[in-house]
C-alpha positions, 0 to 999 in steps of 0.5 A: 500500500505504499509508494510515493509520488509528487504533484504540481500545485495549481495557480491562484488564490485561496482562503486561509486558516493561519497566516501570521508566520514569524519563523520559517515553516516546515513542509508539514506545517505548510501542508497542515495549513492547506489541509485546514483551509480545505476542510474548515474554509472550503478552499480549493486544495490546488489554489490554497497550496499554491498560495501558501507555497508562494508565502513560505519560500520552501526549498524545491524538495520541501515544496514537493513534500508539502504538495505530496502531503496535501494531495495524498491526505485529501485523496485518501481521506476516508481510508485514513479516517477508517484507520484512525477511528480504530485508535482515536477513542471518541472517533475522528469526528469529535476531534478539533479540525486541525488535530484531525488534519494533523493525524490524517497527514501523519497516518498518510505518511506512515501508510503510503510513503516509503521515504519518511521514517516513522519515528520522524513522522511521529516526532514532527506531529508531536512538535506541531501539536505542542506548538499549536495546542496544549500538552493534552493534545500532543500526548494524544497525538503521540499515543495514537500514532505510537499505538498504530506503529505497534499494531500495523495489522489494524492498518488493513482493509477487511476482506468481507466487504461488499464491492462498493465498500471495498473499493470506497475504502481501498481507493478512498472515494465516497461510497455513493459515487463508487456505487453509482460508477459500479451501476454505470460501468461495472465493478472492474471499470469503477475500480479502475477509475478510482485507482486512476484518480489517485495517480499523479497527473501527467504534465502535458503541453500543447504545441502552438503550431502557428510558431513551431512544430511538435517535432521541433519543440520535442527536439529542443526539450530533449536537447535541454535534458527534459524527458519529453515524449509525443502524446499518444492522444493528440498530435499537438501534445507533448508529455513531459515526464520530468522537467518541472513546471512548464509554465515557468519556461521560456517556451511558455513565455514566448508562446510556443506552448500551453499547459493543457491535459491531453484529453482536453486537446481533443476538443478543438480537434473535434470542432475542426475549425478552418481558416476564415470561419466564424466560431462561437466558444460559449463557455470559454474561460480560461481559454485553452480550447479557444486558443487551440481553435485559433491555432488550428485556424492559423489565426485567420477568421474570428472566434467569439469567446464568451464567458459568464464572469468578467474577471475570466475575460482577462484570462482568455485575453492573456492566453491569446496575447501570449500565444500571438493570436489575433482571431480571438474576440472576448465577450462577457455574458450568460451563454443562455442569452447568446441567442439574443445577442447573435443572429440565428444561423450565423456561426460555422462552428460552435463549441459548448464546453459545458459546466459539469460535475468534473468527475473526470479531473479528480486526480487534479482536484482530489477534494472534488470527490468529497464536495460533490453530491448526487443533487449537484449532478441533477442540477448541472444536467438541467443547466447543460440541457438548457445551454445546448437547447439555447445555442442550437439555433445559432449554427449554420446548416451544415455546421458542426456543434461540439458538446464536451465535458470533463466528466464521466457521468453518463447523465451529463454526456450520452444522456444529454446527447440522446435527449438533444437529438430527440428534441432537435430533428435538425441535428444528427451525430457527425460521424467520420471524425477519428477519436482515439480508440478506447474500448467502449463500455457503452455501444449506444452512441458510436462514431461521432462521440467518445467517452475517455475514462481517466485510466485509458490514457493516464489523462483526464476523463472527458466526453466529446460529441460532434453534432451536425446541423442538417437543415 
C-alpha cells in the first residue's frame, strides 16, 4: 500500500486558516495549513497550496513534500479516517479540525510513503501539536500514532466487504459515487477509475503550431535534458515526464506552448475549425480550447469567446496575447442569452464546453470527490440541457456543434446527447471524425462521440460529441 509520488500545485488564490508566520515553516506545517483551509474554509486544495507555497519560500524538495502531503491526505481521506477511528477513542469526528488534519497527514505518511521514517513522522506531529495546542493534545497525538506503529495489522482493509465498500475504502472515494460508477460501468471499470484518480497527473503541453512544430519543440526539450515524449492522444501534445513546471519556461513565455491535459486537446480537434470561419466558444474561460481553435485556424477568421464572469475575460485575453493570436474576440455574458445577442444561423462552428460535475479531473482536484453530491449532478444536467437547447439555433446548416465535458457521468454526456437529438430533428451525430480508440463500455452512441475514462490514457476523463446541423 505504499509508494510515493509528487504533484504540481495549481495557480491562484485561496482562503486561509493561519497566516501570521514569524519563523520559517516546515513542509508539514505548510501542508497542515492547506489541509485546514480545505476542510474548515472550503478552499480549493490546488489554489490554497499554491498560495501558501508562494508565502513560505520552501526549498524545491520541501515544496514537493508539502504538495505530496496535501494531495495524498485529501485523496485518501476516508481510508485514513477508517484507520484512525480504530485508535482515536471518541472517533475522528469529535476531534478539533486541525488535530484531525494533523493525524490524517501523519497516518498518510506512515501508510503510503516509503521515504519518511516513522519515528520522524511521529516526532514532527508531536512538535506541531505542542506548538499549536496544549500538552493534552500532543500526548494524544503521540499515543495514537505510537499505538498504530505497534499494531500495523489494524492498518488493513477487511476482506468481507461488499464491492462498493471495498473499493470506497481501498481507493478512498465516497461510497455513493463508487456505487453509482459500479451501476454505470461495472465493478472492474469503477475500480479502475478510482485507482486512476489517485495517480499523479501527467504534465502535458500543447504545441502552438502557428510558431513551431511538435517535432521541433520535442527536439529542443530533449536537447535541454527534459524527458519529453509525443502524446499518444493528440498530435499537438507533448508529455513531459520530468522537467518541472512548464509554465515557468521560456517556451511558455514566448508562446510556443500551453499547459493543457491531453484529453482536453481533443476538443478543438473535434470542432475542426478552418481558416476564415466564424466560431462561437460559449463557455470559454480560461481559454485553452479557444486558443487551440485559433491555432488550428492559423489565426485567420474570428472566434467569439464568451464567458459568464468578467474577471475570466482577462484570462482568455492573456492566453491569446501570449500565444500571438489575433482571431480571438472576448465577450462577457450568460451563454443562455447568446441567442439574443447573435443572429440565428450565423456561426460555422460552435463549441459548448459545458459546466459539469468534473468527475473526470479528480486526480487534479482530489477534494472534488468529497464536495460533490448526487443533487449537484441533477442540477448541472438541467443547466447543460438548457445551454445546448439555447445555442442550437445559432449554427449554420451544415455546421458542426461540439458538446464536451470533463466528466464521466453518463447523465451529463450520452444522456444529454440522446435527449438533444430527440428534441432537435435538425441535428444528427457527425460521424467520420477519428477519436482515439478506447474500448467502449457503452455501444449506444458510436462514431461521432467518445467517452475517455481517466485510466485509458493516464489523462483526464472527458466526453466529446460532434453534432451536425442538417437543415
